[in-house]
C-alpha positions, 0 to 999 in steps of 0.5 A: 261617438263610437270608434267605428264611425270615426274610423269610417269617417277618417277613411272616407275623408282620405278617399275624398281628399284623393278624389279632389286631388286627382280632379284638380291636377289639370287646373294646377298644371293648366299652363304647361298643358295648354302650351304643349298642345297649343290650346286656347282657354275654351279648349282647356275648359272642355277638358274640365267639361269632359270629366264633369259631364260623364261624372254626372251622367253615370252618377245617377245609376251609380247612386241607385246602385249605392241604395241597393248594393254594398256601398264599400265595394262600389266605392272600392271599384270606383277609387281603383278606376279613377286612380289608374286613369289619373295616372294614365293621363300622364301618357296622353299625347294629344288633346283628344287623348287627354279628353278621353282619359278624363272621361274615364276618371269621371266614371270612377269618381262618380261613385264617391259622393253617393256611396260615401255620404250614404254611409256617413248618414248611417253612421251619424244621427241627424243632430251631428250629421252636418259636422260629419259631412263637413269633416268628409268635405274637408277632402275638398279644400285639403285635396285641392290645396295639396294638388296645387302644392304637390302638382306644381312642385312636381311639374317644375322639377319633372314635368306635368306628366309626372304629376299625374303618375304620382297622383294615381298611387295613393288611390290604389291603397284607398281602394283596398282599405275601404273594403275593410270597413263595416257596411252599416245597416241602412237607417241605423242612425235614425230614431226608433220611432222614425223606423216604425213610421217608415218601415211599412211605407210603400215604395214608389218610383225613387226618382219621382219621390226625390224630385217631387220634393220642392226643397230638392229643386232649390238645392239643385239650382243652388248646386248648379250655380255654386259648382259653376263658380267653384270649377271655374275658379279651380280651372283658371285661378292659377292661370290668371295668377301666372298671366296677369300677376306675373307669377311662376307656376310654383308661386301661383300654385302656393297662392291658389292652394291657400286662397282657393284650397286651404281656406275651405278648412275653417269654412267647413268646420265653422260652417258645419258647427254653425249649421248643426247648432242652428238646425237644432232650433229651426229646420231651415237653420242649415240653409240660413247659415249657407245663404248668409255665408254666400252673401258675405262672400260676394264683396270679398271675392269681387275685390279679391279678383279685381286687385291690380297686377302685382297685388297678390297679397291682397288678392290672397287675403280677400279671395281666401276669405271669400272662398272660405265662406263659399265652402260653408255651402257644402256644410249646409246643403249636403246634410239638408238634402239628407234631411228632406229625402227619405232614408231609402233614397239618400244615395239616389237623391245625392246622385240626382243632385250631383247630376244636375249641378254637374251638368248645369254647373261644373261642366259649364263653369270651366268652358264658359269661363274659357269662352269668356276669357277668349272673348274679353281678350279679343275685345281688349285687343280690338280696343287698341286697334289690334285685330287677329284671326284667332285668340291664339295669336294674341300677345300674352297681355291681352289674354291676361286681361281677358281672363281677369275680366272673365273671373269677375263672373264669380261674385255676380253669380254668388248674388243669385246663389244667396237668393236661391238658398234663402228661397229654400228656407221656405220649403225645407221644414214642410219637406222634412216633416213629410219625409221624416214624420217621426223625427222632425226634431232630431 
């Protein structure tokens, strides 16, 4: 593999790490933020929704921009914006101020996935693209893991505001370094035969072209379900460990770092290797790997989240194994999207996919989880004859039980996710041959 490709991938991995580090801080310090502003769980979920909704909406035009302008410059501007506003989150004096700043962070971070994955697809050919995407997506577990570790440590010593101040600094360095990357020629990693077959094809409406691909719809649906689960877990896992299992913020951060964050490293690497390997013999190989991994994750996540109070070791092991398998999703679905979308529309395709999965999944995950938590908390109180006007008036034990019950949505939704990924296997071959007629075996 050429040196330029490895340098670019390493820097993009670093940027993606900061991307997920910054967006996970709020989940890591959720309890002190909730207590300072006297919020319920649905309001905490709204803070996650604020980020993801604007992220999704602006991601579509930014994705189209990434198909026509310098991706490195676009990415540099985005990293600078989200880093500055992440630091600004530490100055928020109310719920609505924090809500507004998180909207701005979403605008900056919306540049990352379309621009970065488009760059990777021009640095790496289809036969190794799954592993390259897996390495890039290591930024997700590493960023999340570091965010739980660093943010909870800083919060314990200096308060939650300082955690936001510190997080903004590395991104400013990234914003400068990405300008030093060489902008690769679009489609340079595809075969010569593929270029000859597609060079003179007429250009239609790019959004219609992407959305007229059946596999894209299966991937969009899968993304909505998967992101609902991942953002619900990220937003409330540490809070559940504190409330239900009696841990302090630092202890909860360490378990969340391991079970929800770092467990994704082997999942992505092994998943990327397996997805690429099976893809060489069958065009639906990547989705088969992803669907099988999600299927195996169902009992592990269920029994992990269902552990009784105090059984944190079993929870960490079971949930960690389940989350590790859930991370295989990224190693299988992201390169599949690039397999079935024409080269000239890759960033647009990724932006449309992200729009749908964030609007329908990530934006709803924390909010619906918060609503469910409040609902089950009130139900637990009523079951023993306690009636209150607001969930904020409930004793901590009821709020702990409510959140634990709400979290069990995750394994049940994984059943639907596995079915969707297997359904996509029936369309991916035909879609790949249509959009890449001369490179179906590459």
